[in-house]
C-alpha positions as CSV (number, residue, x, y, z in Angstrom):
1,M,33.0,27.4,-29.9
2,L,29.9,26.4,-31.9
3,V,28.7,29.9,-32.4
4,L,32.2,31.1,-33.3
5,A,32.6,28.3,-35.8
6,T,29.5,29.4,-37.7
7,I,30.7,33.0,-38.2
8,P,31.4,33.6,-41.9
9,S,35.2,33.8,-42.1
10,I,38.0,32.9,-44.4
11,S,37.9,29.3,-43.3
12,V,34.2,29.1,-44.0
13,L,34.7,30.7,-47.4
14,V,37.4,28.2,-48.3
15,V,35.3,25.2,-47.2
16,I,32.4,26.6,-49.2
17,S,34.6,27.3,-52.2
18,R,36.3,23.9,-52.2
19,S,33.0,22.1,-51.7
20,S,31.0,24.0,-54.4
21,S,33.7,23.8,-57.0
22,S,35.4,20.4,-56.4
23,G,32.8,18.5,-54.4
24,F,32.0,17.5,-50.8
25,I,35.1,15.4,-50.3
26,H,37.3,18.5,-50.9
27,G,35.3,20.3,-48.2
28,V,35.9,17.4,-45.9
29,F,39.7,17.5,-46.4
30,T,39.7,21.3,-46.0
31,T,37.8,20.9,-42.8
32,I,40.2,18.2,-41.5
33,G,43.1,20.7,-42.1
34,I,41.2,23.5,-40.3
35,V,40.5,21.2,-37.3
36,L,44.1,20.0,-37.2
37,G,45.2,23.6,-37.1
38,D,42.8,24.2,-34.2
39,I,44.1,21.1,-32.3
40,I,47.7,22.4,-32.7
41,F,46.7,25.8,-31.3
42,I,44.8,24.1,-28.4
43,L,47.8,22.0,-27.5
44,L,50.1,25.1,-27.7
45,A,47.7,27.1,-25.5
46,I,47.3,24.3,-22.9
47,F,50.9,23.4,-22.5
48,G,52.2,26.9,-22.9
49,L,49.7,28.3,-20.4
50,S,50.4,25.5,-18.0
51,V,54.1,26.3,-18.0
52,L,53.3,30.0,-17.6
53,A,50.8,29.3,-14.7
54,E,53.4,27.2,-12.9
55,T,56.3,29.7,-13.5
56,M,54.4,32.9,-12.9
57,G,52.2,31.9,-10.0
58,S,49.9,34.8,-9.1
59,L,51.3,37.0,-11.9
60,F,49.4,34.6,-14.3
61,V,46.3,36.6,-13.4
62,F,47.6,39.3,-15.8
63,I,47.6,36.8,-18.7
64,K,44.0,36.0,-17.8
65,Y,43.0,39.7,-18.0
66,I,44.8,40.2,-21.3
67,G,42.9,37.3,-22.7
68,A,39.6,38.6,-21.4
69,T,40.3,42.0,-22.8
70,Y,41.1,40.5,-26.2
71,L,37.8,38.5,-26.2
72,I,35.8,41.6,-25.3
73,W,37.6,43.7,-28.0
74,L,36.9,40.9,-30.6
75,G,33.2,40.8,-29.6
76,L,32.9,44.6,-29.9
77,A,34.7,44.5,-33.3
78,L,32.2,41.9,-34.5
79,W,29.3,44.1,-33.4
80,R,30.7,47.0,-35.3
81,S,31.8,45.1,-38.4
82,K,30.1,45.8,-41.7
83,S,29.0,42.8,-43.7
84,E,30.3,42.4,-47.2
85,T,28.9,40.1,-49.8
86,I,31.7,37.8,-50.9
87,E,31.1,35.5,-53.8
88,V,32.7,32.1,-54.0
89,D,34.7,31.7,-57.2
90,Q,35.0,28.4,-59.1
91,L,38.3,26.7,-58.4
92,A,40.3,24.6,-60.9
93,E,40.4,20.9,-60.1
94,T,42.6,20.4,-57.1
95,S,44.0,17.5,-55.1
96,L,42.7,16.3,-51.7
97,L,46.2,17.1,-50.3
98,S,45.9,20.6,-51.6
99,S,42.5,21.0,-49.9
100,F,43.8,19.7,-46.6
101,L,46.9,21.9,-46.7
102,T,44.8,24.9,-47.6
103,G,42.6,24.4,-44.5
104,L,45.7,23.7,-42.2
105,F,47.7,26.7,-43.4
106,I,44.7,29.1,-43.2
107,T,44.2,28.1,-39.6
108,L,47.9,28.2,-38.7
109,S,48.3,31.7,-40.2
110,D,45.3,33.0,-38.3
111,Q,46.8,34.6,-35.1
112,K,43.3,35.2,-33.8
113,A,42.9,31.5,-33.3
114,I,45.7,31.1,-30.8
115,L,44.7,34.3,-29.0
116,F,41.2,33.0,-28.8
117,Y,42.4,29.8,-27.1
118,L,44.7,31.7,-24.8
119,G,41.8,33.8,-23.7
120,L,39.2,31.1,-23.5
121,L,40.9,28.2,-21.8
122,P,41.7,29.9,-18.5
123,A,38.1,31.0,-18.2
124,F,36.8,27.4,-18.1
125,V,39.8,25.2,-17.2
126,D,42.1,25.3,-14.1
127,L,45.4,24.8,-16.0
128,S,47.2,23.8,-12.8
129,T,45.0,20.7,-12.4
130,L,44.5,19.9,-16.1
131,T,44.8,16.1,-16.9
132,N,45.3,14.3,-20.1
133,L,41.6,13.4,-20.1
134,D,40.7,17.0,-19.8
135,T,42.9,17.8,-22.8
136,V,41.2,15.0,-24.8
137,I,37.8,16.4,-23.9
138,I,38.8,19.9,-25.0
139,I,40.1,18.6,-28.3
140,T,37.0,16.4,-28.8
141,I,34.8,19.5,-28.3
142,A,36.8,21.4,-30.9
143,I,36.6,18.5,-33.4
144,L,32.8,18.2,-32.9
145,T,32.0,21.9,-33.0
146,V,34.5,23.3,-35.5
147,G,34.6,20.2,-37.6
148,G,30.8,19.7,-37.4
149,V,30.0,23.3,-38.5
150,K,32.5,23.3,-41.3
151,L,31.2,19.9,-42.6
152,C,27.7,21.3,-42.6
153,Y,28.9,24.2,-44.7
154,A,30.7,21.8,-47.0
155,F,27.6,19.6,-47.4
156,I,25.3,22.5,-48.1
157,A,27.8,24.1,-50.5
158,S,28.3,20.9,-52.4
159,R,24.6,20.7,-53.0
160,T,23.8,24.3,-53.7
161,K,25.7,27.6,-54.1
162,L,25.6,28.8,-50.5
163,Y,25.6,32.5,-50.0
164,L,24.7,34.2,-46.8
165,S,22.9,37.5,-47.0
166,D,24.4,40.6,-45.5
167,V,21.6,40.6,-42.9
168,A,22.2,37.0,-41.9
169,K,26.0,37.6,-41.6
170,K,25.3,40.7,-39.5
171,R,23.0,38.8,-37.2
172,I,25.6,36.0,-36.8
173,D,28.2,38.7,-36.0
174,I,26.0,40.3,-33.4
175,V,25.2,37.0,-31.6
176,A,28.9,35.8,-31.7
177,G,30.1,39.2,-30.6
178,G,27.8,39.2,-27.6
179,I,28.9,35.7,-26.7
180,L,32.6,36.8,-26.8
181,V,31.9,39.9,-24.7
182,I,30.1,37.7,-22.1
183,I,32.9,35.2,-22.0
184,G,35.5,38.0,-21.7
185,M,33.5,39.5,-18.8
186,F,33.1,36.1,-17.2
187,L,36.9,35.6,-17.5
188,M,37.6,38.9,-15.8
189,T,35.3,38.3,-12.9
190,N,36.0,34.6,-12.4
191,S,38.8,34.1,-9.9
């Protein structure tokens, strides 16, 4: 999750944009919105997959393979992607609520996020034995990794105008793509 959170994406660009144009606190509120969106997706994935696992029994293996295939495809797509330089425009003065809602709605509108959690959780968590503590641990990991990375971007952007070079973006994409392919292969071979 840490590597994936560092990949330059729309959410990273929004955090950078809000922080560089309106200050660090706007980056913090945008990050809180992004993290809340991830928590919503995690809960949907956990409880939705738990119900599917109980209902489908052994047919649930197909869901696991679909998730693994998606992760491998996403990793290969990152390897093949071309980097584009995207400049962060100055924003007009905005409210903290606006920054929060921007982060939340960007995450909730990203269908890749829910598919990522649907593909990732079964690889590392036995959904039939998942406890409330396990759910809290998963959410805590998401808060620390996604929130921590986005806050670092927000801090740096509020102090400087942060732009990643095309070479740096491509290297991040290659590393993240490799990790996604490995996770997908692990999910396919893990029974």
